[in-house]
C-alpha positions as CSV (number, residue, x, y, z in Angstrom):
1,Q,-15.6,29.0,59.0
2,N,-13.0,27.4,57.4
3,N,-11.7,24.2,59.7
4,K,-13.3,22.1,57.3
5,V,-10.9,18.9,56.7
6,L,-10.6,17.9,53.1
7,T,-9.8,14.8,51.1
8,L,-6.7,14.7,48.5
9,Q,-9.5,14.3,45.9
10,E,-11.7,17.8,47.2
11,V,-8.1,19.5,47.4
12,A,-7.4,18.7,43.5
13,E,-11.4,19.5,42.9
14,I,-10.8,23.3,44.9
15,L,-7.4,24.3,43.0
16,R,-8.5,22.4,39.8
17,V,-5.5,20.4,39.3
18,H,-4.9,16.7,39.3
19,P,-5.0,14.8,42.5
20,S,-0.8,13.7,41.6
21,T,-0.3,17.3,41.8
22,V,-1.4,18.3,45.3
23,S,0.4,15.4,46.4
24,R,3.5,16.6,45.3
25,F,2.8,20.5,47.0
26,A,2.0,18.2,49.8
27,R,5.0,15.8,49.8
28,A,7.4,19.4,48.7
29,G,6.0,21.1,52.0
30,A,4.7,23.8,50.3
31,L,0.8,22.3,50.8
32,K,0.3,22.2,54.8
33,S,-1.5,18.2,55.0
34,Y,-1.5,16.0,57.8
35,L,-1.4,11.8,57.2
36,I,-3.9,10.2,59.0
37,G,-3.0,6.6,58.8
38,S,-2.6,6.2,55.5
39,R,-4.4,8.8,54.4
40,R,-3.0,12.2,53.5
41,L,-5.9,15.0,54.9
42,F,-5.9,19.1,54.8
43,K,-7.4,21.7,56.2
44,E,-9.3,24.1,54.2
45,L,-8.0,26.5,56.0
46,D,-4.4,25.7,54.4
47,V,-5.6,25.0,51.2
48,W,-6.2,28.4,50.7
49,A,-3.1,30.1,52.4
50,F,-1.7,27.7,49.7
51,F,-3.7,29.2,46.8
52,E,-2.9,32.6,47.7
53,N,1.0,32.5,48.0
54,Q,0.5,30.6,45.2
55,A,-0.9,33.5,43.2
56,D,1.0,36.1,45.2
57,R,4.3,34.2,43.3
58,G,2.7,35.2,40.1
59,Y,2.1,31.1,39.6
60,V,-0.4,29.4,37.3
61,F,-1.3,26.1,37.3
62,G,-1.2,24.7,33.7
63,K,-1.4,26.6,30.4
64,E,-3.6,29.2,29.8
65,N,-5.0,29.1,26.2
């Protein structure tokens, strides 16, 4: 069941990116997020959909060695 609600930090850990990168994707509308008060929260299902979408486009996070 993938309807878990995640924090920005948890999403950053899942995607292996810096939290500010997650914020940028969310503000740009690329990654669906929900503002609850001053907190930005994410549904786990949306995070994996975003991941699959980025992978399908051939995007790579960070530099490959």
